[in-house]
N, C-alpha and C positions, 0 to 999 in steps of 0.2 A: 312871660319867664316861671312859670307856675309849674306847668311841664316838666321844668329842667328843675326845676326844685325841689319835686316830688322825687324824679327818679334820680337826682343823687342823690335825697334823701332818706334812698332804702334801702333799709338795712343790713339786707341779707345778700350777697355774692350775684350776681346779673350772669353770671360765665362770659361769653365772651362771642357776646351781640355790643353792639359796636348804640351803643348810651348817643350817643351826636344823629347817630340814623332815627332812630330812634322817637328821640324828642319829637323832629322833625316829624315821624312821622304822623304823629302824637296829633303833634302840631295839626297838621295838612288837613287829617280825616275832624276832625272838629271844626277847621276852616273848611271845609268842602260840603259838611253837611248842613249845616249857615247858609252856603249861599246853595245850595242847591234846596233848602224850604223856604230864602227869602225866592228864587227863584222861580217856584212852583203855582209859588202867594199872589208874584206880580203879573206868574202867564194868567193867574186866574183874573186876578181885575186889570186885562188886557178887553179890547173890545169881542161883544158876542159874533163877529164875524171873524175874526180868527179865532177864540177858542177848538175850533173846529181842526182845525188845524194844530195846536199847539197842546193837544189830551197827551197823545208820548208821549211828547216831553215831559210834562207834567211829572205824569207817570215815573219817567224817566227818572226825574229830578224827586222823586220821594225813595222810590224804591234807594237809589244809587245815597238818599240822606240817610236812611233809614244802615243803609251796609257799612259808611263810615263812622257813625254813632256808632256801634256796638264791637270795630273795629277798635277805633280808639278805647273801650273802654278793656275789647281781649288783651292789646297791649299794653294799655296795663295797670294787668294783675301778672305781679310774677312768680308768687306760691304756687308750688309745685308745676311751674314751666317748660312746655311742651310741644320743639321750633315744629315739629311738626302740622301740628295746628290752627301753631302762628304759619309757619309759610301756607299754607292751603286759605288761612281764613286772610292773609293780605294779599294774597292771585288773585281772587273773588273783590277784594278789595277793588283792586287794579282794575277786574273784567270790568264793573261796574263803573268804576267812576271810567271811562273809557269810552265805552258807551255810552253816557249820559251825556259826555263831553264831545261825545258825535251828534246824538241826538243837539244838543244846545246849539253847536256846530250852523247846526244849516239852518238857526232863525238866528245866530248872530247877527245875522248885514239887517234887520230889522226891528230886533229889541236887544239894545247895550244889556241887557238884565242876560239871556243866556251869556253874546262873549261874554259876558262876565263869569259867570257859572264856567261855560267852558272850560275857559281856561286855570281854573279854581279844581275843576279837575284832572286834567293831566295834572300839574302843579299837586294832586292829589297822587293818583295812578306814578307819577313819578319818583315818590317817597316811595310807594309799597314798592315799591319793586326795587328800589334800591337798598332798604331796607331788607327784602327779600334773597335779595343777590348778598347779602353781609353778614346773613344765618349763611349760608355756604350749603 
């Protein structure tokens, strides 16, 4: 609700942007950042034998969390809005989410946290792509 409330309360015109898609994308980015951070932490808590196999997953998680957090911040700023910048940020976020989901997906059968994270990354990727499409 807070994301929706903040978007709805913005005092200036947001133009042609699909507010529902904007809200969903911000929410999915924030949820993805949290999931990726938690997944990286959970990977680090696995047995010493598992860690070498999870290094790339941990790195992907941390990169994805950073990009998702940044994307949520960019999407939350509307003053002096530039659709070209927003489009590029969203496309980068979708790419990072897809890559992280693929990496986590490789470990999903052995690690529940990777399965959950992969699913959230896919939802975020989809929300970013939906918002890009709505930008025209």
